[in-house]
N, CA and C atoms of all chains as a GROMACS GRO file, in nm:
protein
  594
    1MET      N    1  16.373   0.446   7.159
    1MET     CA    2  16.375   0.570   7.140
    1MET      C    3  16.370   0.697   7.284
    2LEU      N    4  16.379   0.791   7.266
    2LEU     CA    5  16.264   0.876   7.351
    2LEU      C    6  16.205   0.800   7.452
    3CYS      N    7  16.217   0.814   7.607
    3CYS     CA    8  16.079   0.807   7.655
    3CYS      C    9  16.030   0.922   7.764
    4LYS      N   10  16.127   1.033   7.793
    4LYS     CA   11  16.135   1.135   7.902
    4LYS      C   12  16.220   1.187   7.811
    5ALA      N   13  16.206   1.377   7.847
    5ALA     CA   14  16.304   1.445   7.786
    5ALA      C   15  16.337   1.462   7.927
    6THR      N   16  16.464   1.513   7.938
    6THR     CA   17  16.557   1.537   8.019
    6THR      C   18  16.628   1.660   7.986
    7ASN      N   19  16.689   1.747   7.905
    7ASN     CA   20  16.724   1.804   7.848
    7ASN      C   21  16.642   1.908   7.753
    8PRO      N   22  16.705   2.007   7.693
    8PRO     CA   23  16.648   2.128   7.614
    8PRO      C   24  16.582   2.109   7.494
    9ALA      N   25  16.730   1.968   7.449
    9ALA     CA   26  16.736   1.962   7.254
    9ALA      C   27  16.561   1.815   7.231
   10GLN      N   28  16.583   1.757   7.427
   10GLN     CA   29  16.460   1.658   7.421
   10GLN      C   30  16.345   1.715   7.435
   11ARG      N   31  16.329   1.826   7.499
   11ARG     CA   32  16.163   1.891   7.531
   11ARG      C   33  16.157   1.949   7.388
   12ARG      N   34  16.239   2.008   7.318
   12ARG     CA   35  16.211   2.034   7.151
   12ARG      C   36  16.153   1.966   7.055
   13PHE      N   37  16.245   1.835   7.070
   13PHE     CA   38  16.207   1.708   7.008
   13PHE      C   39  16.028   1.700   7.048
   14PHE      N   40  16.036   1.635   7.188
   14PHE     CA   41  15.872   1.617   7.249
   14PHE      C   42  15.777   1.695   7.154
   15ALA      N   43  15.809   1.819   7.175
   15ALA     CA   44  15.730   1.946   7.093
   15ALA      C   45  15.665   1.968   6.936
   16ARG      N   46  15.839   1.930   6.867
   16ARG     CA   47  15.807   1.906   6.711
   16ARG      C   48  15.725   1.784   6.657
   17PHE      N   49  15.786   1.685   6.762
   17PHE     CA   50  15.749   1.549   6.733
   17PHE      C   51  15.558   1.552   6.736
   18THR      N   52  15.552   1.639   6.846
   18THR     CA   53  15.428   1.643   6.875
   18THR      C   54  15.343   1.701   6.816
   19VAL      N   55  15.366   1.808   6.773
   19VAL     CA   56  15.302   1.908   6.639
   19VAL      C   57  15.288   1.822   6.532
   20ALA      N   58  15.412   1.774   6.499
   20ALA     CA   59  15.397   1.649   6.358
   20ALA      C   60  15.275   1.547   6.371
   21MET      N   61  15.250   1.451   6.470
   21MET     CA   62  15.203   1.378   6.510
   21MET      C   63  15.037   1.449   6.488
   22LEU      N   64  15.024   1.525   6.531
   22LEU     CA   65  14.918   1.618   6.544
   22LEU      C   66  14.880   1.663   6.340
   23ALA      N   67  14.929   1.712   6.307
   23ALA     CA   68  14.933   1.725   6.121
   23ALA      C   69  14.892   1.595   6.063
   24TYR      N   70  14.945   1.471   6.112
   24TYR     CA   71  14.908   1.368   6.041
   24TYR      C   72  14.782   1.333   6.117
   25VAL      N   73  14.676   1.322   6.202
   25VAL     CA   74  14.618   1.299   6.213
   25VAL      C   75  14.470   1.409   6.103
   26LEU      N   76  14.566   1.551   6.187
   26LEU     CA   77  14.487   1.651   6.088
   26LEU      C   78  14.499   1.657   5.944
   27PHE      N   79  14.541   1.610   5.885
   27PHE     CA   80  14.544   1.569   5.796
   27PHE      C   81  14.480   1.430   5.752
   28LEU      N   82  14.549   1.313   5.768
   28LEU     CA   83  14.497   1.204   5.728
   28LEU      C   84  14.308   1.197   5.746
   29LEU      N   85  14.291   1.249   5.842
   29LEU     CA   86  14.124   1.191   5.878
   29LEU      C   87  14.027   1.322   5.816
   30PRO      N   88  14.031   1.416   5.734
   30PRO     CA   89  13.969   1.450   5.615
   30PRO      C   90  14.045   1.393   5.467
   31VAL      N   91  14.133   1.387   5.480
   31VAL     CA   92  14.170   1.301   5.335
   31VAL      C   93  14.074   1.172   5.317
   32VAL      N   94  14.128   1.109   5.444
   32VAL     CA   95  14.001   0.966   5.376
   32VAL      C   96  13.884   0.976   5.371
   33TRP      N   97  13.816   1.115   5.448
   33TRP     CA   98  13.673   1.138   5.478
   33TRP      C   99  13.632   1.140   5.312
   34GLY      N  100  13.728   1.323   5.309
   34GLY     CA  101  13.695   1.334   5.106
   34GLY      C  102  13.748   1.205   5.041
   35PHE      N  103  13.780   1.082   5.050
   35PHE     CA  104  13.795   1.019   4.954
   35PHE      C  105  13.645   0.860   4.930
   36VAL      N  106  13.671   0.887   5.071
   36VAL     CA  107  13.502   0.823   5.097
   36VAL      C  108  13.423   0.887   5.020
   37HIS      N  109  13.367   0.920   5.114
   37HIS     CA  110  13.241   1.117   4.999
   37HIS      C  111  13.302   1.126   4.832
   38PHE      N  112  13.395   1.159   4.813
   38PHE     CA  113  13.388   1.231   4.658
   38PHE      C  114  13.477   1.222   4.584
   39ARG      N  115  13.550   1.037   4.601
   39ARG     CA  116  13.640   1.022   4.524
   39ARG      C  117  13.665   1.084   4.426
   40PRO      N  118  13.779   1.112   4.460
   40PRO     CA  119  13.892   1.215   4.397
   40PRO      C  120  13.949   1.123   4.291
   41THR      N  121  13.963   1.206   4.149
   41THR     CA  122  14.043   1.185   4.043
   41THR      C  123  14.168   1.226   4.046
   42GLY      N  124  14.256   1.204   3.896
   42GLY     CA  125  14.384   1.293   3.895
   42GLY      C  126  14.445   1.325   4.015
   43VAL      N  127  14.554   1.491   3.972
   43VAL     CA  128  14.590   1.547   4.000
   43VAL      C  129  14.560   1.561   4.210
   44LEU      N  130  14.404   1.565   4.155
   44LEU     CA  131  14.360   1.641   4.302
   44LEU      C  132  14.338   1.513   4.356
   45ALA      N  133  14.333   1.348   4.360
   45ALA     CA  134  14.373   1.247   4.412
   45ALA      C  135  14.521   1.249   4.435
   46TYR      N  136  14.628   1.259   4.380
   46TYR     CA  137  14.728   1.262   4.416
   46TYR      C  138  14.797   1.354   4.482
   47VAL      N  139  14.774   1.515   4.533
   47VAL     CA  140  14.759   1.607   4.610
   47VAL      C  141  14.692   1.554   4.752
   48LEU      N  142  14.572   1.490   4.782
   48LEU     CA  143  14.533   1.470   4.857
   48LEU      C  144  14.651   1.362   4.950
   49ALA      N  145  14.671   1.267   4.853
   49ALA     CA  146  14.723   1.118   4.900
   49ALA      C  147  14.834   1.133   4.944
   50VAL      N  148  14.865   1.240   4.870
   50VAL     CA  149  15.041   1.249   4.978
   50VAL      C  150  15.006   1.363   5.092
   51LEU      N  151  14.892   1.463   5.147
   51LEU     CA  152  14.891   1.552   5.228
   51LEU      C  153  14.906   1.442   5.375
   52PRO      N  154  14.830   1.344   5.394
   52PRO     CA  155  14.909   1.316   5.530
   52PRO      C  156  15.042   1.264   5.516
   53ALA      N  157  15.098   1.271   5.456
   53ALA     CA  158  15.226   1.198   5.420
   53ALA      C  159  15.385   1.316   5.463
   54LEU      N  160  15.323   1.441   5.470
   54LEU     CA  161  15.387   1.540   5.450
   54LEU      C  162  15.463   1.601   5.633
   55PRO      N  163  15.363   1.542   5.726
   55PRO     CA  164  15.417   1.521   5.814
   55PRO      C  165  15.494   1.384   5.892
   56ILE      N  166  15.468   1.294   5.842
   56ILE     CA  167  15.586   1.182   5.861
   56ILE      C  168  15.704   1.259   5.799
   57VAL      N  169  15.703   1.270   5.719
   57VAL     CA  170  15.868   1.352   5.634
   57VAL      C  171  15.887   1.438   5.754
   58ALA      N  172  15.765   1.557   5.788
   58ALA     CA  173  15.869   1.612   5.909
   58ALA      C  174  15.920   1.504   6.009
   59MET      N  175  15.809   1.442   6.032
   59MET     CA  176  15.882   1.333   6.173
   59MET      C  177  15.959   1.338   6.188
   60LEU      N  178  16.099   1.295   6.009
   60LEU     CA  179  16.178   1.251   6.049
   60LEU      C  180  16.258   1.341   6.010
   61VAL      N  181  16.262   1.440   5.982
   61VAL     CA  182  16.309   1.582   6.007
   61VAL      C  183  16.331   1.610   6.129
   62VAL      N  184  16.242   1.619   6.194
   62VAL     CA  185  16.211   1.631   6.347
   62VAL      C  186  16.348   1.527   6.426
   63ILE      N  187  16.374   1.442   6.396
   63ILE     CA  188  16.498   1.320   6.441
   63ILE      C  189  16.594   1.372   6.421
   64GLY      N  190  16.582   1.443   6.251
   64GLY     CA  191  16.736   1.496   6.266
   64GLY      C  192  16.765   1.570   6.320
   65LEU      N  193  16.691   1.636   6.368
   65LEU     CA  194  16.753   1.803   6.395
   65LEU      C  195  16.720   1.818   6.551
   66TYR      N  196  16.656   1.686   6.604
   66TYR     CA  197  16.724   1.610   6.770
   66TYR      C  198  16.854   1.551   6.719
   67LEU      N  199  16.943   1.498   6.631
   67LEU     CA  200  17.043   1.428   6.668
   67LEU      C  201  17.098   1.576   6.636
   68ALA      N  202  17.076   1.632   6.580
   68ALA     CA  203  17.197   1.771   6.571
   68ALA      C  204  17.201   1.832   6.719
   69GLU      N  205  17.088   1.882   6.770
   69GLU     CA  206  17.088   1.967   6.849
   69GLU      C  207  17.140   1.871   7.031
   70GLU      N  208  17.128   1.689   7.018
   70GLU     CA  209  17.150   1.626   7.149
   70GLU      C  210  17.311   1.717   7.183
   71LYS      N  211  17.282   1.773   7.291
   71LYS     CA  212  17.462   1.750   7.298
   71LYS      C  213  17.573   1.620   7.439
   72ASP      N  214  17.429   1.585   7.454
   72ASP     CA  215  17.498   1.475   7.550
   72ASP      C  216  17.568   1.367   7.411
   73GLU      N  217  17.659   1.360   7.462
   73GLU     CA  218  17.733   1.291   7.291
   73GLU      C  219  17.689   1.141   7.327
   74PHE      N  220  17.681   1.116   7.427
   74PHE     CA  221  17.647   0.917   7.514
   74PHE      C  222  17.508   0.872   7.495
   75VAL      N  223  17.422   1.012   7.498
   75VAL     CA  224  17.244   0.950   7.452
   75VAL      C  225  17.228   1.022   7.327
   76ARG      N  226  17.327   1.031   7.228
   76ARG     CA  227  17.289   1.074   7.102
   76ARG      C  228  17.358   0.957   7.040
   77ASN      N  229  17.463   0.900   7.110
   77ASN     CA  230  17.553   0.777   7.030
   77ASN      C  231  17.457   0.642   7.084
   78LEU      N  232  17.355   0.662   7.153
   78LEU     CA  233  17.235   0.559   7.200
   78LEU      C  234  17.092   0.601   7.119
   79GLN      N  235  17.047   0.693   7.077
   79GLN     CA  236  16.952   0.697   7.003
   79GLN      C  237  16.999   0.662   6.845
   80ILE      N  238  17.147   0.698   6.785
   80ILE     CA  239  17.179   0.657   6.686
   80ILE      C  240  17.170   0.497   6.684
   81GLN      N  241  17.231   0.403   6.737
   81GLN     CA  242  17.257   0.287   6.760
   81GLN      C  243  17.063   0.245   6.774
   82ALA      N  244  16.977   0.298   6.774
   82ALA     CA  245  16.864   0.324   6.768
   82ALA      C  246  16.801   0.302   6.667
   83LEU      N  247  16.766   0.405   6.603
   83LEU     CA  248  16.776   0.434   6.488
   83LEU      C  249  16.829   0.343   6.387
   84LEU      N  250  16.973   0.339   6.352
   84LEU     CA  251  17.000   0.214   6.292
   84LEU      C  252  16.945   0.126   6.271
   85GLY      N  253  16.889   0.052   6.417
   85GLY     CA  254  16.839  -0.052   6.481
   85GLY      C  255  16.698  -0.067   6.401
   86GLY      N  256  16.617   0.042   6.397
   86GLY     CA  257  16.503   0.006   6.384
   86GLY      C  258  16.514   0.055   6.196
   87ILE      N  259  16.587   0.140   6.114
   87ILE     CA  260  16.615   0.117   5.987
   87ILE      C  261  16.670  -0.024   5.974
   88GLY      N  262  16.799  -0.085   5.999
   88GLY     CA  263  16.841  -0.220   5.963
   88GLY      C  264  16.685  -0.275   5.979
   89GLY      N  265  16.578  -0.343   6.098
   89GLY     CA  266  16.466  -0.406   6.100
   89GLY      C  267  16.417  -0.350   5.955
   90ILE      N  268  16.354  -0.281   5.929
   90ILE     CA  269  16.221  -0.238   5.852
   90ILE      C  270  16.283  -0.313   5.723
   91LEU      N  271  16.452  -0.210   5.666
   91LEU     CA  272  16.487  -0.259   5.561
   91LEU      C  273  16.480  -0.433   5.508
   92ALA      N  274  16.514  -0.518   5.633
   92ALA     CA  275  16.478  -0.639   5.662
   92ALA      C  276  16.357  -0.666   5.614
   93VAL      N  277  16.274  -0.595   5.627
   93VAL     CA  278  16.137  -0.711   5.650
   93VAL      C  279  16.111  -0.669   5.525
   94VAL      N  280  16.104  -0.560   5.448
   94VAL     CA  281  16.099  -0.492   5.349
   94VAL      C  282  16.133  -0.594   5.240
   95SER      N  283  16.297  -0.628   5.251
   95SER     CA  284  16.356  -0.641   5.124
   95SER      C  285  16.300  -0.831   5.170
   96VAL      N  286  16.272  -0.932   5.279
   96VAL     CA  287  16.277  -1.084   5.227
   96VAL      C  288  16.101  -1.006   5.188
   97TRP      N  289  16.035  -0.963   5.275
   97TRP     CA  290  15.875  -0.973   5.214
   97TRP      C  291  15.837  -0.955   5.070
   98GLY      N  292  15.930  -0.828   5.010
   98GLY     CA  293  15.900  -0.782   4.904
   98GLY      C  294  15.934  -0.973   4.816
   99LEU      N  295  16.043  -1.021   4.870
   99LEU     CA  296  16.125  -1.145   4.748
   99LEU      C  297  15.972  -1.237   4.760
  100LEU      N  298  15.940  -1.229   4.925
  100LEU     CA  299  15.865  -1.356   4.977
  100LEU      C  300  15.732  -1.285   4.837
  101GLU      N  301  15.619  -1.219   4.851
  101GLU     CA  302  15.568  -1.139   4.775
  101GLU      C  303  15.569  -1.218   4.590
  102ASP      N  304  15.687  -1.140   4.518
  102ASP     CA  305  15.723  -1.178   4.439
  102ASP      C  306  15.733  -1.353   4.352
  103PHE      N  307  15.832  -1.440   4.556
  103PHE     CA  308  15.797  -1.576   4.462
  103PHE      C  309  15.753  -1.656   4.559
  104ALA      N  310  15.691  -1.602   4.671
  104ALA     CA  311  15.621  -1.699   4.717
  104ALA      C  312  15.447  -1.683   4.757
  105HIS      N  313  15.418  -1.566   4.627
  105HIS     CA  314  15.279  -1.492   4.659
  105HIS      C  315  15.244  -1.455   4.821
  106ALA      N  316  15.296  -1.421   4.900
  106ALA     CA  317  15.268  -1.374   5.011
  106ALA      C  318  15.162  -1.261   5.026
  107PRO      N  319  15.056  -1.284   5.095
  107PRO     CA  320  15.040  -1.136   5.144
  107PRO      C  321  15.068  -1.015   5.123
  108ARG      N  322  14.998  -0.930   5.047
  108ARG     CA  323  15.060  -0.781   4.990
  108ARG      C  324  15.122  -0.712   5.126
  109LEU      N  325  15.222  -0.675   5.194
  109LEU     CA  326  15.215  -0.574   5.326
  109LEU      C  327  15.238  -0.413   5.242
  110ASP      N  328  15.126  -0.319   5.285
  110ASP     CA  329  15.120  -0.239   5.242
  110ASP      C  330  15.306  -0.113   5.240
  111LEU      N  331  15.265  -0.048   5.147
  111LEU     CA  332  15.395   0.022   5.181
  111LEU      C  333  15.390   0.153   5.337
  112PHE      N  334  15.302   0.211   5.324
  112PHE     CA  335  15.272   0.243   5.430
  112PHE      C  336  15.314   0.169   5.603
  113MET      N  337  15.300   0.087   5.560
  113MET     CA  338  15.339  -0.039   5.707
  113MET      C  339  15.461   0.026   5.756
  114ALA      N  340  15.563   0.021   5.662
  114ALA     CA  341  15.678   0.092   5.692
  114ALA      C  342  15.738   0.135   5.796
  115TYR      N  343  15.644   0.238   5.764
  115TYR     CA  344  15.679   0.404   5.883
  115TYR      C  345  15.642   0.324   6.035
  116PRO      N  346  15.538   0.245   6.045
  116PRO     CA  347  15.485   0.230   6.214
  116PRO      C  348  15.586   0.116   6.211
  117LEU      N  349  15.576  -0.014   6.131
  117LEU     CA  350  15.699  -0.133   6.188
  117LEU      C  351  15.836  -0.060   6.218
  118PHE      N  352  15.866   0.080   6.134
  118PHE     CA  353  16.016   0.115   6.164
  118PHE      C  354  16.046   0.148   6.284
  119TRP      N  355  15.918   0.215   6.361
  119TRP     CA  356  15.932   0.238   6.481
  119TRP      C  357  15.903   0.145   6.598
  120VAL      N  358  15.824   0.055   6.528
  120VAL     CA  359  15.881  -0.119   6.618
  120VAL      C  360  16.029  -0.168   6.651
  121PHE      N  361  16.106  -0.164   6.526
  121PHE     CA  362  16.227  -0.217   6.530
  121PHE      C  363  16.263  -0.093   6.614
  122VAL      N  364  16.270   0.010   6.626
  122VAL     CA  365  16.407   0.157   6.695
  122VAL      C  366  16.342   0.117   6.803
  123GLY      N  367  16.176   0.065   6.849
  123GLY     CA  368  16.134   0.027   7.018
  123GLY      C  369  16.248  -0.107   7.070
  124ILE      N  370  16.203  -0.192   6.949
  124ILE     CA  371  16.289  -0.324   7.011
  124ILE      C  372  16.419  -0.275   7.008
  125SER      N  373  16.540  -0.181   6.898
  125SER     CA  374  16.656  -0.213   6.952
  125SER      C  375  16.729  -0.102   7.000
  126THR      N  376  16.610   0.019   7.112
  126THR     CA  377  16.588   0.074   7.220
  126THR      C  378  16.620  -0.017   7.318
  127ALA      N  379  16.540  -0.035   7.383
  127ALA     CA  380  16.536  -0.175   7.445
  127ALA      C  381  16.714  -0.266   7.437
  128VAL      N  382  16.700  -0.310   7.358
  128VAL     CA  383  16.854  -0.359   7.290
  128VAL      C  384  16.955  -0.327   7.354
  129VAL      N  385  16.939  -0.150   7.284
  129VAL     CA  386  17.081  -0.074   7.311
  129VAL      C  387  17.088  -0.031   7.479
  130ARG      N  388  17.024  -0.002   7.539
  130ARG     CA  389  17.004  -0.013   7.692
  130ARG      C  390  17.052  -0.089   7.772
  131MET      N  391  17.032  -0.231   7.724
  131MET     CA  392  17.030  -0.320   7.798
  131MET      C  393  17.231  -0.365   7.810
  132ARG      N  394  17.278  -0.275   7.700
  132ARG     CA  395  17.390  -0.338   7.672
  132ARG      C  396  17.448  -0.250   7.723
  133TYR      N  397  17.400  -0.090   7.741
  133TYR     CA  398  17.503  -0.010   7.850
  133TYR      C  399  17.449   0.001   7.956
  134ARG      N  400  17.343  -0.065   8.022
  134ARG     CA  401  17.276  -0.114   8.170
  134ARG      C  402  17.410  -0.080   8.289
  135MET      N  403  18.691   0.235   7.775
  135MET     CA  404  18.882   0.233   7.790
  135MET      C  405  18.874   0.306   7.929
  136LYS      N  406  18.902   0.174   8.020
  136LYS     CA  407  18.977   0.185   8.184
  136LYS      C  408  19.006   0.377   8.218
  137ASN      N  409  18.970   0.340   8.324
  137ASN     CA  410  19.066   0.556   8.370
  137ASN      C  411  19.013   0.553   8.466
  138ARG      N  412  19.053   0.683   8.519
  138ARG     CA  413  19.094   0.738   8.692
  138ARG      C  414  18.935   0.807   8.729
  139LEU      N  415  18.897   0.776   8.661
  139LEU     CA  416  18.722   0.866   8.712
  139LEU      C  417  18.661   0.818   8.870
  140ARG      N  418  18.611   0.706   8.852
  140ARG     CA  419  18.568   0.658   8.943
  140ARG      C  420  18.627   0.742   9.100
  141VAL      N  421  18.800   0.716   9.076
  141VAL     CA  422  18.862   0.796   9.218
  141VAL      C  423  18.882   0.969   9.231
  142LEU      N  424  18.904   0.976   9.125
  142LEU     CA  425  18.915   1.158   9.094
  142LEU      C  426  18.786   1.152   9.172
  143ARG      N  427  18.669   1.106   9.141
  143ARG     CA  428  18.558   1.155   9.154
  143ARG      C  429  18.508   1.098   9.304
  144ALA      N  430  18.541   1.026   9.385
  144ALA     CA  431  18.523   1.016   9.527
  144ALA      C  432  18.635   1.096   9.622
  145GLU      N  433  18.771   1.110   9.504
  145GLU     CA  434  18.848   1.254   9.619
  145GLU      C  435  18.799   1.402   9.644
  146ARG      N  436  18.702   1.386   9.558
  146ARG     CA  437  18.588   1.531   9.546
  146ARG      C  438  18.462   1.537   9.633
  147ASN      N  439  18.430   1.361   9.659
  147ASN     CA  440  18.344   1.299   9.719
  147ASN      C  441  18.208   1.357   9.639
  148TRP      N  442  18.235   1.351   9.499
  148TRP     CA  443  18.147   1.397   9.374
  148TRP      C  444  18.045   1.309   9.350
  149SER      N  445  17.901   1.314   9.369
  149SER     CA  446  17.839   1.158   9.271
  149SER      C  447  17.844   1.183   9.154
  150GLN      N  448  17.792   1.040   9.090
  150GLN     CA  449  17.808   1.060   8.960
  150GLN      C  450  17.740   1.217   8.853
  151ALA      N  451  17.614   1.199   8.942
  151ALA     CA  452  17.523   1.316   8.905
  151ALA      C  453  17.542   1.461   8.877
  152ASP      N  454  17.668   1.470   9.041
  152ASP     CA  455  17.740   1.614   9.033
  152ASP      C  456  17.891   1.608   8.922
  153LEU      N  457  17.901   1.523   8.903
  153LEU     CA  458  18.007   1.520   8.805
  153LEU      C  459  17.915   1.558   8.611
  154ALA      N  460  17.810   1.484   8.623
  154ALA     CA  461  17.713   1.550   8.530
  154ALA      C  462  17.657   1.657   8.492
  155GLN      N  463  17.681   1.718   8.619
  155GLN     CA  464  17.644   1.833   8.595
  155GLN      C  465  17.720   1.946   8.553
  156ARG      N  466  17.814   1.941   8.612
  156ARG     CA  467  17.928   1.997   8.616
  156ARG      C  468  17.990   2.008   8.422
  157LEU      N  469  17.933   1.851   8.396
  157LEU     CA  470  18.058   1.785   8.212
  157LEU      C  471  17.870   1.842   8.154
  158GLU      N  472  17.792   1.853   8.198
  158GLU     CA  473  17.651   1.973   8.095
  158GLU      C  474  17.599   1.805   8.068
  159VAL      N  475  17.636   1.684   8.168
  159VAL     CA  476  17.604   1.577   8.037
  159VAL      C  477  17.514   1.507   8.111
  160SER      N  478  17.484   1.412   8.085
  160SER     CA  479  17.339   1.316   8.159
  160SER      C  480  17.399   1.194   8.252
  161ARG      N  481  17.365   1.178   8.357
  161ARG     CA  482  17.448   1.059   8.470
  161ARG      C  483  17.439   0.924   8.399
  162GLN      N  484  17.398   0.888   8.258
  162GLN     CA  485  17.422   0.763   8.260
  162GLN      C  486  17.540   0.840   8.137
  163SER      N  487  17.555   0.905   8.083
  163SER     CA  488  17.734   0.932   8.069
  163SER      C  489  17.811   0.913   8.084
  164VAL      N  490  17.853   0.967   8.247
  164VAL     CA  491  17.892   0.999   8.332
  164VAL      C  492  17.928   0.817   8.373
  165ASN      N  493  17.803   0.740   8.378
  165ASN     CA  494  17.805   0.625   8.426
  165ASN      C  495  17.920   0.497   8.320
  166ALA      N  496  17.840   0.521   8.176
  166ALA     CA  497  17.924   0.486   8.127
  166ALA      C  498  18.034   0.526   8.064
  167ILE      N  499  18.104   0.622   8.060
  167ILE     CA  500  18.243   0.687   8.056
  167ILE      C  501  18.355   0.592   8.210
  168GLU      N  502  18.224   0.613   8.296
  168GLU     CA  503  18.272   0.583   8.456
  168GLU      C  504  18.355   0.456   8.438
  169THR      N  505  18.269   0.332   8.366
  169THR     CA  506  18.271   0.188   8.347
  169THR      C  507  18.322   0.145   8.236
  170GLY      N  508  18.411   0.233   8.120
  170GLY     CA  509  18.486   0.154   7.984
  170GLY      C  510  18.373   0.155   7.878
  171LYS      N  511  18.257   0.154   7.939
  171LYS     CA  512  18.153   0.116   7.842
  171LYS      C  513  18.167   0.218   7.700
  172PHE      N  514  18.161   0.355   7.771
  172PHE     CA  515  18.200   0.424   7.613
  172PHE      C  516  18.324   0.539   7.674
  173ASP      N  517  18.318   0.593   7.506
  173ASP     CA  518  18.480   0.668   7.483
  173ASP      C  519  18.450   0.770   7.447
  174PRO      N  520  18.484   0.888   7.564
  174PRO     CA  521  18.432   1.009   7.561
  174PRO      C  522  18.494   1.100   7.428
  175SER      N  523  18.465   1.178   7.341
  175SER     CA  524  18.474   1.268   7.243
  175SER      C  525  18.641   1.341   7.290
  176LEU      N  526  18.718   1.358   7.194
  176LEU     CA  527  18.839   1.471   7.275
  176LEU      C  528  18.779   1.577   7.322
  177PRO      N  529  18.721   1.646   7.319
  177PRO     CA  530  18.643   1.739   7.314
  177PRO      C  531  18.630   1.743   7.489
  178LEU      N  532  18.544   1.636   7.503
  178LEU     CA  533  18.464   1.592   7.628
  178LEU      C  534  18.600   1.543   7.758
  179ALA      N  535  18.651   1.440   7.667
  179ALA     CA  536  18.771   1.448   7.767
  179ALA      C  537  18.892   1.532   7.749
  180PHE      N  538  18.887   1.672   7.718
  180PHE     CA  539  18.956   1.798   7.751
  180PHE      C  540  18.840   1.810   7.871
  181LYS      N  541  18.747   1.844   7.875
  181LYS     CA  542  18.629   1.885   7.980
  181LYS      C  543  18.708   1.824   8.126
  182LEU      N  544  18.691   1.646   8.061
  182LEU     CA  545  18.711   1.596   8.168
  182LEU      C  546  18.817   1.653   8.285
  183ALA      N  547  18.957   1.615   8.170
  183ALA     CA  548  19.050   1.676   8.202
  183ALA      C  549  19.071   1.806   8.314
  184ARG      N  550  19.008   1.932   8.247
  184ARG     CA  551  19.050   2.015   8.299
  184ARG      C  552  18.935   2.078   8.379
  185LEU      N  553  18.825   1.996   8.379
  185LEU     CA  554  18.768   1.969   8.531
  185LEU      C  555  18.852   1.873   8.720
  186PHE      N  556  18.890   1.806   8.631
  186PHE     CA  557  18.983   1.742   8.748
  186PHE      C  558  19.136   1.772   8.784
  187GLU      N  559  19.148   1.928   8.669
  187GLU     CA  560  19.285   1.914   8.736
  187GLU      C  561  19.426   1.857   8.682
  188THR      N  562  19.400   1.799   8.569
  188THR     CA  563  19.483   1.716   8.529
  188THR      C  564  19.473   1.699   8.373
  189THR      N  565  19.571   1.558   8.302
  189THR     CA  566  19.598   1.565   8.186
  189THR      C  567  19.485   1.443   8.140
  190ILE      N  568  19.470   1.434   8.009
  190ILE     CA  569  19.377   1.328   7.969
  190ILE      C  570  19.444   1.177   8.032
  191GLU      N  571  19.579   1.214   7.952
  191GLU     CA  572  19.665   1.054   7.967
  191GLU      C  573  19.688   1.050   8.106
  192ASP      N  574  19.634   1.113   8.218
  192ASP     CA  575  19.602   1.084   8.380
  192ASP      C  576  19.546   1.033   8.390
  193LEU      N  577  19.418   1.076   8.318
  193LEU     CA  578  19.234   1.027   8.326
  193LEU      C  579  19.202   0.893   8.301
  194PHE      N  580  19.279   0.886   8.170
  194PHE     CA  581  19.276   0.741   8.072
  194PHE      C  582  19.394   0.646   8.094
  195ILE      N  583  19.346   0.531   8.080
  195ILE     CA  584  19.458   0.408   8.035
  195ILE      C  585  19.424   0.398   7.965
  196ASP      N  586  19.572   0.442   7.889
  196ASP     CA  587  19.655   0.370   7.774
  196ASP      C  588  19.678   0.216   7.749
  197GLU      N  589  19.584   0.134   7.674
  197GLU     CA  590  19.624  -0.027   7.691
  197GLU      C  591  19.658  -0.064   7.546
  198GLY      N  592  19.682   0.085   7.518
  198GLY     CA  593  19.728  -0.023   7.336
  198GLY      C  594  19.838  -0.048   7.302
   0.00000   0.00000   0.00000
């Protein structure tokens, strides 16, 4: 994906993404603290557990906004290819790993790992896409 | 798609960065179009044609 901002759409992307990441940290830390010290249950546990996920969803919206606002069609094309690589990579991993868990008793992969792994694949995909157009 | 961008740009003594600025795109975009690795959309192709005061057919070589 992007490394540095070279146009207004990219600057907006970085600003929004940073806010969403900060919100993630701000939500996650008190939620972890709350679960460790108070062990909430029922509806409260559900609400608290979902809170840190909201900024993650916001990050995905931020990506969508960027793609809609990016006026440079070539750059937009590169980003879409990189994101497709990320989506394909993570779908492949969870599909294969899910079957390995079911049939080969592989260690459990926590679902929340899907998001960071998605970005790992986006990073790999970005490098591959950039090499193609070098 | 092959094109005459590099020639037309050289005739005007424009760098890729100059052309990118006129088109309001990145220099990488100009390079990708120029080397035939990326085909521009119709609106961008028209913008290029207007900029070089020519036609799309004159800019891009149809090998089909």
